N, C-alpha and C positions, 0 to 999 in steps of 0.2 A: 713377295718378292721376288726378283726378278733373278735368275741363275749369275749377270754377273755383280750384279748385287753381293753373294752368299762365296765366286766365286774373291770380291774384291776380298773383304773380309778373314776370307782360309790362307790368303795370300800373308795377307799383315799379320793372320794367329800369327803361321809360318814363317817368317822374319821375324820376328820377336823368339821364339821359341830356336831360330839359326843363333840369332843373337847374343839373349840371357840364358837359354842352356847348353847351348851352342852341336846342336844336333841336329842336322844336315839329312836332307833330300825332301820328300813330299808331305804334305803333313800326317798322310796318315800313317808312314813311318816313325817320323817322326813323332807322332802321339803315343802309340807303341813302345817309339823309346823313354818316355817322358813319362812312363810306367810309375816308376817308381821316387821319379822328384816329386811327385803334383801331388797337391790333399785332392784328396780321392773326390770331393766336389768341384774342384777344378777339372782332372781327368773326365768323370763325365758327362759337365761343354765340352771338352779338345771331341772327345769322342759322339756326340749328340752334333757338334761343327762339320769333321772328319762323311758323319752318314748324312747332312744337310746337302755337304759338295757334290758325293756319291749321289744320293738322287738324281742332283739337280742335273746333271746331265740329259738324265732322259725328262723327257719333256712329258714325258706321260705319269709320272713321277714326283712333275713340282707336284702335285693338290695335297701327295702326302707329308710335304712337308710343313712345322708348323713353325710361322712365321718368329710368333714371339718368338720362342724357344730359341730359336736359332739368336734372336736378336738380345736374351737374357744370357744366354752358352758365352756369345761374339764377347760383351759387359763383362764377364764374369771374366774371361783368358784373359783379357787387352789385362781388368785391373791385377792382374797377382802378375800380371811378364812384367809389368811395367814399376815395380814395387819390387821385383827379384832383379840385386843390383851384388855382382861379386863382394863389391866392397860395404854394402850393404850386407852380406851372409858372413863374413870376417867379422866384423864386426858385432855386427848381436852373438853370434857365437863367444866370439872373446872377451864383452862383458855375462855372459853367461854365466861361464865359469870363473868370471872374479866373482860373481856375486855369491855362490856355490861356496867357490874357495869362505868369504869372507864370511860368510850364510856356516859353515865349520869352524871357522878359527870363532866369535862366536858363541858358541853348541858348547866347546870344548872348555874356552875360557870360564864358559857360567857355570857349567861340570866342576873345574878344576878352583873354581872360587867356592863352591856349595862345601865340594868333598873341606878344604879348609877351614873354614866355618865349623862345621859340622864336627871335625875332631876337636878342635873349640885353638885351631893355633893364630887365630882372627883378633 
């Protein structure tokens, strides 16, 4: 894999992070700022890509770069960052809250009916 390919991958991921996560700056800075916003696997992939960009700057270190690992990291990052959207996150959070409330009401209603039945009032 050439230096330009790795740089293009890094630029694409950096653009997605700026667009989706609202984090500005070069890829290394974005990765450190996005630590808590990304799942572990995605964060590890971002660190691996940032390290590959750093190593690709020096021709002697190009041999240390694992092309397959960089490609896998890029795929993980692009797949995750394309799926992240404000409206989708908000919708998921609202559905999660609604599901928790519905489950709690169902459990409380069931316990209420069980108490009435055991007391003999039903």
